[in-house]
MILOTOR-462156 format. One record per residue (C-alpha): residue in one letter; chain; x, y, z negated. Coordinates in steps of 0.02 Angstrom, whole numbers, plus 50000, padded with zeros to 5 digits. Layout:
// MILOTOR-462156
ATOM   residu   chaine      c1      c2      c3
ATOM        A        A       X       Y       Z
...
// end
This chain:
// MILOTOR-462156
ATOM   residu   chaine      c1      c2      c3
ATOM        M        A   51838   52275   48958
ATOM        D        A   52010   52312   48891
ATOM        K        A   52099   52368   49048
ATOM        E        A   52087   52543   49117
ATOM        Q        A   52038   52554   49299
ATOM        E        A   52208   52617   49358
ATOM        D        A   52287   52460   49286
ATOM        M        A   52168   52342   49376
ATOM        Q        A   52252   52363   49545
ATOM        F        A   52394   52256   49480
ATOM        L        A   52282   52108   49440
ATOM        G        A   52317   51955   49545
ATOM        F        A   52220   51794   49564
ATOM        F        A   52249   51730   49387
ATOM        G        A   52229   51906   49316
ATOM        C        A   52056   51922   49394
ATOM        Y        A   52007   51751   49326
ATOM        K        A   52072   51794   49153
ATOM        E        A   51980   51960   49151
ATOM        S        A   51818   51878   49208
ATOM        F        A   51828   51743   49074
ATOM        K        A   51865   51876   48943
ATOM        I        A   51711   51977   48994
ATOM        I        A   51596   51825   48989
ATOM        F        A   51657   51759   48821
ATOM        S        A   51663   51932   48739
ATOM        W        A   51481   51963   48789
ATOM        R        A   51423   51782   48789
ATOM        K        A   51255   51822   48708
ATOM        I        A   51188   51931   48849
ATOM        F        A   51266   51823   48985
ATOM        T        A   51186   51670   48904
ATOM        Q        A   51017   51758   48908
ATOM        I        A   51040   51803   49092
ATOM        T        A   51094   51625   49131
ATOM        L        A   50941   51550   49046
ATOM        T        A   50823   51673   49130
ATOM        L        A   50893   51682   49307
ATOM        L        A   51042   51568   49341
ATOM        L        A   50969   51406   49275
ATOM        P        A   50813   51425   49386
ATOM        L        A   50927   51470   49532
ATOM        S        A   51031   51313   49506
ATOM        F        A   50876   51206   49483
ATOM        I        A   50800   51273   49645
ATOM        F        A   50959   51234   49741
ATOM        L        A   50982   51056   49675
ATOM        F        A   50795   51018   49683
ATOM        H        A   50799   51068   49866
ATOM        I        A   50936   50941   49902
ATOM        E        A   50839   50800   49817
ATOM        V        A   50670   50838   49899
ATOM        S        A   50745   50870   50072
ATOM        N        A   50832   50702   50063
ATOM        L        A   50668   50615   50021
ATOM        I        A   50575   50699   50165
ATOM        F        A   50717   50659   50288
ATOM        K        A   50711   50476   50237
ATOM        K        A   50524   50471   50269
ATOM        I        A   50550   50552   50440
ATOM        Q        A   50686   50427   50485
ATOM        H        A   50576   50282   50431
ATOM        T        A   50432   50347   50536
ATOM        E        A   50548   50372   50687
ATOM        E        A   50606   50191   50671
ATOM        Q        A   50425   50132   50670
ATOM        I        A   50387   50237   50824
ATOM        D        A   50536   50160   50917
ATOM        H        A   50464   49988   50888
ATOM        T        A   50285   50035   50933
ATOM        Q        A   50214   50033   51109
ATOM        Q        A   50163   50202   51177
ATOM        G        A   49979   50237   51203
ATOM        T        A   49921   50123   51063
ATOM        P        A   49817   50189   50914
ATOM        K        A   49962   50146   50797
ATOM        Y        A   50082   50249   50903
ATOM        E        A   49964   50399   50901
ATOM        K        A   49944   50383   50713
ATOM        L        A   50133   50377   50685
ATOM        T        A   50154   50529   50798
ATOM        D        A   50031   50626   50691
ATOM        I        A   50119   50569   50533
ATOM        I        A   50291   50626   50592
ATOM        S        A   50220   50794   50648
ATOM        S        A   50145   50815   50475
ATOM        Q        A   50311   50769   50395
ATOM        F        A   50406   50898   50499
ATOM        I        A   50278   51031   50452
ATOM        T        A   50297   50984   50268
ATOM        L        A   50486   50998   50284
ATOM        L        A   50472   51168   50369
ATOM        L        A   50353   51236   50237
ATOM        F        A   50462   51168   50097
ATOM        K        A   50616   51251   50174
ATOM        L        A   50521   51416   50188
ATOM        V        A   50468   51411   50005
ATOM        Y        A   50643   51358   49953
ATOM        F        A   50732   51500   50044
ATOM        T        A   50606   51626   49977
ATOM        F        A   50634   51578   49794
ATOM        L        A   50822   51556   49822
ATOM        L        A   50835   51732   49893
ATOM        I        A   50731   51809   49753
ATOM        F        A   50831   51729   49612
ATOM        S        A   50997   51759   49701
ATOM        L        A   50965   51945   49718
ATOM        L        A   50895   51961   49542
ATOM        S        A   51047   51868   49472
ATOM        T        A   51166   51978   49569
ATOM        S        A   51079   52136   49508
ATOM        A        A   51081   52079   49327
ATOM        I        A   51261   52020   49317
ATOM        V        A   51340   52161   49417
ATOM        Y        A   51241   52289   49316
ATOM        T        A   51292   52205   49152
ATOM        T        A   51476   52192   49200
ATOM        A        A   51479   52375   49253
ATOM        S        A   51398   52426   49089
ATOM        I        A   51533   52330   48995
ATOM        F        A   51663   52420   49101
ATOM        T        A   51593   52587   49042
ATOM        S        A   51608   52528   48860
ATOM        K        A   51422   52561   48834
ATOM        D        A   51309   52444   48737
ATOM        V        A   51196   52346   48851
ATOM        S        A   51045   52243   48801
ATOM        F        A   50955   52103   48890
ATOM        K        A   50792   52201   48885
ATOM        K        A   50873   52349   48974
ATOM        V        A   50950   52235   49105
ATOM        M        A   50784   52154   49146
ATOM        K        A   50703   52326   49167
ATOM        I        A   50833   52392   49288
ATOM        V        A   50852   52231   49389
ATOM        P        A   50689   52241   49492
ATOM        K        A   50733   52418   49547
ATOM        V        A   50909   52375   49602
ATOM        W        A   50841   52218   49687
ATOM        K        A   50753   52322   49821
ATOM        R        A   50918   52398   49878
ATOM        L        A   51003   52228   49877
ATOM        M        A   50866   52160   49991
ATOM        I        A   50908   52291   50124
ATOM        T        A   51093   52248   50113
ATOM        F        A   51052   52063   50128
ATOM        L        A   50945   52092   50283
ATOM        C        A   51086   52190   50366
ATOM        A        A   51208   52051   50324
ATOM        Y        A   51085   51923   50393
ATOM        V        A   51073   52017   50557
ATOM        A        A   51264   52027   50566
ATOM        F        A   51281   51839   50537
ATOM        F        A   51144   51801   50664
ATOM        A        A   51228   51908   50797
ATOM        Y        A   51398   51832   50758
ATOM        N        A   51333   51653   50771
ATOM        F        A   51234   51693   50929
ATOM        I        A   51386   51768   51016
ATOM        T        A   51495   51620   50964
ATOM        F        A   51365   51495   51027
ATOM        F        A   51350   51590   51192
ATOM        V        A   51540   51589   51216
ATOM        I        A   51547   51401   51181
ATOM        I        A   51407   51365   51306
ATOM        L        A   51492   51475   51436
ATOM        L        A   51656   51384   51404
ATOM        A        A   51573   51214   51424
ATOM        I        A   51498   51267   51592
ATOM        T        A   51651   51352   51669
ATOM        I        A   51801   51257   51600
ATOM        S        A   51825   51070   51611
ATOM        I        A   51903   50961   51477
ATOM        K        A   52052   50920   51588
ATOM        S        A   52098   51103   51611
ATOM        G        A   52120   51131   51424
ATOM        G        A   51941   51165   51372
ATOM        I        A   51958   51063   51211
ATOM        V        A   52111   51161   51154
ATOM        L        A   52023   51325   51190
ATOM        L        A   51869   51264   51096
ATOM        V        A   51976   51222   50944
ATOM        F        A   52050   51398   50945
ATOM        I        A   51876   51473   50958
ATOM        M        A   51815   51372   50808
ATOM        I        A   51968   51425   50706
ATOM        F        A   51936   51608   50745
ATOM        Y        A   51750   51581   50711
ATOM        F        A   51790   51514   50537
ATOM        I        A   51906   51660   50501
ATOM        G        A   51774   51784   50557
ATOM        F        A   51639   51694   50456
ATOM        V        A   51744   51705   50297
ATOM        Y        A   51780   51889   50331
ATOM        L        A   51595   51929   50353
ATOM        T        A   51552   51833   50195
ATOM        L        A   51682   51931   50095
ATOM        I        A   51610   52095   50159
ATOM        W        A   51433   52043   50117
ATOM        Q        A   51477   51985   49940
ATOM        L        A   51572   52145   49899
ATOM        A        A   51435   52249   49982
ATOM        S        A   51312   52177   49854
ATOM        V        A   51418   52250   49714
ATOM        V        A   51433   52416   49807
ATOM        T        A   51244   52421   49826
ATOM        V        A   51218   52408   49638
ATOM        L        A   51354   52530   49584
ATOM        E        A   51363   52662   49721
ATOM        D        A   51251   52769   49830
ATOM        F        A   51266   52648   49976
ATOM        Y        A   51156   52505   50035
ATOM        G        A   51124   52414   50197
ATOM        I        A   51248   52449   50336
ATOM        K        A   51332   52588   50236
ATOM        A        A   51367   52468   50094
ATOM        M        A   51446   52344   50215
ATOM        V        A   51554   52480   50292
ATOM        K        A   51608   52535   50119
ATOM        S        A   51645   52354   50074
ATOM        K        A   51751   52336   50231
ATOM        E        A   51854   52487   50180
ATOM        L        A   51877   52427   50001
ATOM        I        A   51933   52254   50049
ATOM        K        A   52081   52321   50149
ATOM        G        A   52244   52290   50058
ATOM        K        A   52167   52153   49950
ATOM        M        A   52120   52034   50089
ATOM        G        A   52234   51894   50030
ATOM        L        A   52168   51902   49852
ATOM        S        A   51987   51909   49914
ATOM        I        A   52009   51759   50028
ATOM        F        A   52095   51657   49892
ATOM        I        A   51956   51694   49768
ATOM        F        A   51824   51654   49901
ATOM        L        A   51904   51487   49946
ATOM        V        A   51924   51429   49766
ATOM        L        A   51744   51473   49721
ATOM        N        A   51673   51393   49878
ATOM        V        A   51778   51235   49861
ATOM        S        A   51710   51219   49683
ATOM        F        A   51534   51246   49749
ATOM        V        A   51556   51114   49886
ATOM        L        A   51626   50988   49761
ATOM        I        A   51477   51010   49644
ATOM        R        A   51357   50993   49791
ATOM        L        A   51450   50839   49855
ATOM        V        A   51447   50753   49685
ATOM        F        A   51261   50788   49667
ATOM        K        A   51225   50727   49843
ATOM        V        A   51328   50567   49832
ATOM        V        A   51305   50517   49650
ATOM        V        A   51134   50585   49602
ATOM        V        A   51037   50586   49766
ATOM        N        A   51114   50433   49850
ATOM        G        A   51156   50341   49688
ATOM        R        A   51336   50297   49734
ATOM        W        A   51501   50304   49640
ATOM        C        A   51430   50314   49463
ATOM        F        A   51574   50296   49342
ATOM        G        A   51579   50255   49156
ATOM        Y        A   51425   50257   49047
ATOM        V        A   51347   50411   49126
ATOM        D        A   51195   50373   49236
ATOM        R        A   51124   50473   49381
ATOM        T        A   51023   50584   49264
ATOM        G        A   51179   50626   49164
ATOM        Y        A   51275   50672   49321
ATOM        G        A   51128   50777   49378
ATOM        I        A   51127   50875   49215
ATOM        L        A   51316   50900   49227
ATOM        C        A   51302   50965   49406
ATOM        F        A   51159   51078   49352
ATOM        L        A   51260   51155   49209
ATOM        F        A   51422   51170   49309
ATOM        L        A   51330   51254   49453
ATOM        S        A   51248   51381   49335
ATOM        C        A   51418   51422   49258
ATOM        L        A   51495   51438   49431
ATOM        F        A   51359   51561   49486
ATOM        L        A   51387   51665   49329
ATOM        F        A   51576   51665   49343
ATOM        G        A   51572   51701   49530
ATOM        L        A   51463   51856   49511
ATOM        V        A   51567   51926   49368
ATOM        L        A   51723   51891   49470
ATOM        Q        A   51651   51985   49619
ATOM        T        A   51624   52138   49509
ATOM        V        A   51802   52126   49442
ATOM        L        A   51866   52112   49621
ATOM        Y        A   51767   52269   49664
ATOM        L        A   51855   52364   49524
ATOM        V        A   52024   52296   49581
ATOM        C        A   51991   52356   49759
ATOM        K        A   51933   52527   49696
ATOM        S        A   52091   52542   49593
ATOM        H        A   52200   52488   49739
ATOM        H        A   52129   52629   49845
ATOM        H        A   52152   52753   49701
ATOM        E        A   51966   52784   49685
ATOM        N        A   51934   52824   49503
ATOM        I        A   51757   52801   49437
ATOM        D        A   51705   52922   49302
ATOM        K        A   51648   52802   49166
ATOM        S        A   51534   52925   49079
ATOM        A        A   51443   52970   49240
ATOM        L        A   51427   52786   49287
ATOM        A        A   51360   52746   49114
ATOM        D        A   51231   52886   49125
ATOM        H        A   51161   52821   49289
ATOM        L        A   51166   52639   49237
ATOM        E        A   51052   52686   49093
ATOM        V        A   50921   52765   49205
ATOM        Y        A   50793   52625   49206
ATOM        L        A   50632   52724   49185
ATOM        G        A   50544   52779   49344
ATOM        E        A   50629   52747   49510
ATOM        Y        A   50806   52682   49515
ATOM        V        A   50929   52827   49531
ATOM        P        A   51083   52774   49630
ATOM        L        A   51255   52845   49601
ATOM        T        A   51296   52997   49706
ATOM        A        A   51459   53079   49754
ATOM        K        A   51436   53203   49611
ATOM        D        A   51408   53064   49485
ATOM        V        A   51550   52950   49537
ATOM        Q        A   51707   53053   49553
ATOM        L        A   51819   52973   49682
ATOM        E        A   51985   53050   49639
ATOM        N        A   52161   53010   49694
ATOM        Y        A   52276   52974   49551
ATOM        R        A   52460   52937   49540
ATOM        V        A   52521   52775   49467
// end
């Protein structure tokens, strides 16, 4: 990484993108190894889930249509009822397995890429073997941060749902209930984006600092101040790209519509698979760069040598960075 940390506070949207691309292409060998080991399986799990879920939903819809045209109390009706119950159980179990593997590979990928990017920042040589040794130890801390974020999202969604139900009971449509509902949904979306930004940056904080769980989220909230516009812009661009890839896969590959040119559904599926893997890689590197930009904006200077020493501690238990190891100093620009 060419830039010193005090210069990173001046990076804007395009500067962050340029720096992230430079990191990936300068160290393409190790990032390619991480992609093949962790990001390709992660992308496959995500796209495979869309395909299989669609097949199960179609079977459920077909069974429901048969039930609607079958008289209740007949042996055929009872058989169809058992079949649809079995299909719902299959869907539930599949979703459970899917979310389990998605979570594991997501946290492992985050650990590997954030650790690698931070090692590059310290100008220390980093090998794929070393990364894969440290990743399982950092993963435990990331799990705690994820669980705290999950609880925060659950509480946020529950409160929003409760407010909407209360609004539907107490306020009629004629008295402006629809307008109020629209405002609530707008504020809900803003709050959802804000919570997501905190969670994503908290994942980087968990790997690089002596904070995890709620403390990492609080630290992330402090860091993001002053760079909110940049963070939101980066978040929206990455997520719009993610939604577009998912939409193309859903419409073209799963549903078999809108195939253009000489590329068949398999070809489009492979393209979506590769683009999604690249997006995951770029997004995680970009999150780490954004973390360094936020640190620089708040004049918190990380001692590179101390950070490098602790990033290299991969034998025994993971040793997180402490206040003595990461010197948070104010500097003048």
